C-alpha positions in Angstrom: -143.9 -21.5 -55.8 -146.5 -22.5 -53.5 -148.2 -19.7 -51.6 -148.3 -19.6 -47.9 -151.9 -19.8 -47.6 -151.7 -23.3 -49.0 -148.8 -24.3 -46.9 -150.7 -23.0 -43.6 -153.9 -24.6 -44.6 -152.1 -28.2 -45.1 -150.1 -27.8 -41.9 -153.1 -26.8 -39.8 -155.4 -29.6 -41.1 -152.8 -32.2 -40.4 -151.1 -31.1 -37.1 -153.1 -29.3 -34.3 -149.5 -28.7 -32.5 -148.6 -26.7 -35.6 -151.8 -25.0 -35.8 -150.8 -23.5 -32.5 -147.3 -22.7 -33.5 -148.2 -20.9 -36.6 -150.6 -18.7 -34.6 -147.9 -17.8 -32.1 -145.1 -17.4 -34.4 -146.6 -16.5 -37.8 -145.3 -16.8 -41.3 -141.6 -18.2 -41.5 -139.4 -15.4 -42.2 -137.4 -17.2 -44.8 -140.6 -17.5 -47.0 -140.9 -13.7 -47.4 -137.4 -13.7 -49.4 -137.9 -16.5 -51.5 -138.8 -14.1 -54.4 -135.4 -12.6 -54.0 -132.3 -14.1 -56.0 -130.1 -15.8 -53.1 -126.5 -15.4 -53.0 -125.9 -19.2 -53.1 -122.2 -18.9 -52.0 -123.2 -16.6 -49.2 -125.6 -19.1 -47.8 -123.2 -22.3 -48.3 -120.6 -20.2 -46.3 -123.2 -19.3 -43.7 -124.2 -22.8 -43.3 -120.5 -23.6 -42.8 -119.9 -21.2 -40.2 -123.2 -22.3 -38.4 -121.9 -25.9 -38.0 -122.3 -27.2 -34.4 -123.0 -23.5 -33.1 -126.1 -21.9 -31.7 -128.0 -19.3 -33.8 -126.5 -16.8 -31.8 -123.1 -17.5 -31.9 -122.9 -18.3 -35.6 -124.9 -14.8 -36.3 -122.1 -13.2 -34.0 -119.1 -14.8 -36.0 -120.8 -14.0 -39.5 -121.1 -10.2 -38.4 -117.4 -10.3 -37.4 -116.5 -11.6 -40.7 -118.7 -9.3 -42.6 -117.1 -6.3 -40.9 -113.7 -7.3 -41.6 -114.8 -7.8 -45.4 -116.6 -4.5 -45.1 -119.6 -6.3 -47.0 -122.9 -7.8 -46.2 -122.3 -10.7 -48.1 -119.5 -13.5 -48.7 -117.9 -13.8 -52.1 -115.2 -16.0 -53.5 -112.8 -13.2 -54.1 -113.2 -11.6 -50.9 -112.6 -14.8 -48.9 -109.6 -15.7 -51.0 -108.1 -12.3 -50.0 -108.3 -12.7 -46.5 -105.6 -14.4 -44.3 -106.4 -17.6 -42.3 -105.3 -16.1 -39.2 -107.9 -13.1 -39.8 -110.6 -15.7 -40.3 -109.5 -17.3 -36.8 -109.6 -14.3 -35.2 -113.1 -13.8 -36.3 -113.6 -16.9 -34.1 -113.6 -19.5 -36.8 -111.9 -22.9 -36.4 -108.9 -23.8 -38.3 -110.9 -26.5 -40.0 -113.7 -24.1 -41.2 -111.3 -21.6 -42.2 -109.6 -24.1 -44.4 -112.8 -25.3 -45.8 -114.1 -21.7 -46.6 -111.3 -21.0 -48.5 -111.1 -24.3 -50.4 -114.8 -23.8 -51.4 -114.1 -20.2 -52.6 -111.3 -21.7 -54.8 -113.6 -24.3 -56.3 -116.2 -21.3 -56.8 -113.8 -19.2 -58.6 -112.6 -21.9 -60.9 -116.3 -23.3 -61.5 -118.6 -20.0 -61.0 -121.6 -22.1 -61.8 -120.9 -25.0 -59.5 -123.8 -24.1 -56.9 -126.2 -22.5 -59.5 -126.1 -25.8 -61.5 -127.7 -27.6 -58.6 -131.0 -25.8 -58.8 -132.7 -28.4 -60.9 -131.3 -31.3 -59.4 -133.1 -33.9 -57.1 -132.5 -33.5 -53.4 -129.9 -36.7 -53.2 -128.1 -35.3 -56.3 -127.4 -32.1 -54.5 -126.2 -33.7 -51.5 -123.9 -36.1 -53.3 -122.4 -32.9 -55.2 -122.1 -30.5 -52.2 -120.6 -33.1 -50.0 -117.8 -33.5 -52.5 -116.6 -29.9 -51.0 -114.3 -29.8 -48.1 -116.2 -29.3 -44.8 -119.6 -30.0 -46.5 -121.5 -32.7 -44.7 -125.1 -34.0 -45.0 -126.5 -31.3 -42.3 -124.9 -28.4 -44.3 -126.1 -29.8 -47.7 -129.6 -30.0 -46.1 -129.5 -26.4 -45.0 -128.3 -25.3 -48.3 -131.3 -26.9 -50.0 -133.6 -25.5 -47.4 -132.4 -21.9 -47.3 -130.7 -21.3 -50.5 -132.5 -23.4 -53.2 -135.9 -22.8 -51.2 -136.8 -26.7 -51.2 -139.9 -26.9 -49.0 -139.6 -30.6 -47.9 -136.2 -30.8 -46.3 -135.8 -32.6 -43.0 -132.6 -32.8 -41.2 -132.7 -35.4 -38.3 -129.0 -34.6 -37.2 -129.9 -31.0 -36.4 -129.7 -30.7 -32.6 -132.1 -27.7 -32.3 -134.5 -29.1 -34.6 -135.0 -32.4 -32.5 -135.1 -30.1 -29.6 -138.2 -28.6 -30.7 -139.7 -31.8 -31.7 -138.7 -33.1 -28.1 -140.6 -30.3 -26.5 -143.5 -30.2 -28.5 -144.2 -33.8 -29.3 -142.4 -36.0 -26.7 -142.3 -34.4 -23.4 -141.9 -37.4 -21.0 -141.7 -39.9 -23.7 -139.1 -41.6 -25.5 -137.9 -39.9 -28.5 -137.4 -42.7 -31.2 -136.6 -42.5 -35.1 -140.0 -44.2 -35.7 -141.9 -41.7 -33.8 -140.3 -38.7 -35.3 -140.9 -40.1 -38.7 -144.5 -40.3 -38.0 -144.4 -36.6 -37.0 -142.8 -35.3 -39.7 -144.8 -37.3 -42.0 -147.8 -35.1 -41.2 -145.7 -32.0 -42.5 -145.1 -33.4 -45.9 -144.5 -31.9 -48.4 -143.5 -28.8 -46.3 -141.2 -30.4 -43.7 -138.8 -27.5 -44.0 -141.9 -25.3 -42.9 -142.3 -27.6 -39.8 -138.5 -27.7 -39.1 -138.5 -23.8 -39.1 -141.4 -23.9 -36.3 -139.2 -26.4 -34.2 -136.4 -24.1 -34.2 -138.6 -21.1 -33.0 -139.6 -23.5 -30.1 -136.1 -24.7 -29.3 -134.6 -21.0 -29.4 -137.3 -19.7 -27.1 -137.4 -22.7 -24.4 
């Protein structure tokens, strides 16, 4: 696993904006937990809950559901035992409630479905995950970044991420796909890290 010093040195050298943001926000919080074995199911369900929601709202909904489950993480058995009405009472949409329990069923029948993804290429992971109900490309990208610890993931469909990029790089300038690709090329092979700083900017502006 690449150490923070190496990542920081690369980003500071290649992008003066990130040099400033690293000084302001410090080391990304999700890097500090990369040595821990993640609960892949919990990470995937968390990403589904977070779809099209602000970080604050998503956190609130997850905390409500954790309290109902009397747990600090999601597991397939626990989510299969809960009634759909209870999920909706926590603030989840009907679609998300259905997706969550569908995925819990898949993982109950195939316990290694997610762990088998660890050695696959990014495009293979996306193809496999998007076969699950309610999992789109964005959710697959978040899973790769935060569950599988992939350092070079970029999600152009994420509104918060693009907001951060607009604030830092394109104030009063047109935001085009080509221009964004030129910016994020400077972050490679650590686009996940660059993305984290854009989220910090978006959440504080």
